[in-house]
C-alpha positions, 0 to 999 in steps of 0.5 A: 499500500505504501509503494503504491501511494509513493507511485501515485504521488510521483505520478501526480506531481510529473502530471503537474509538472508536465502541465506547467512546462506546457503552459509556460512555454506557450505563453512567452512564444506570443511576444515578438521576442520568441527566440529570445524568450524560448532560449530562456524557459528552455533550459530551467524548464528542461532542468526542472521536471527531471529534478523534481522526480529524482528528489521524489524518488530519493525521499 
């Protein structure tokens, strides 16, 4: 039961992260500075999702 709960927790967080990752790039893609805005969010967004699940799994 504990394992299932932990698995569900990780899946929920991944879904939230995935949704946020989709929403963040969509907003900055609207301004004319798409090239500059796209480069900036790509780095933090790609780093945040993998880090979060790893930290959760380690805990």
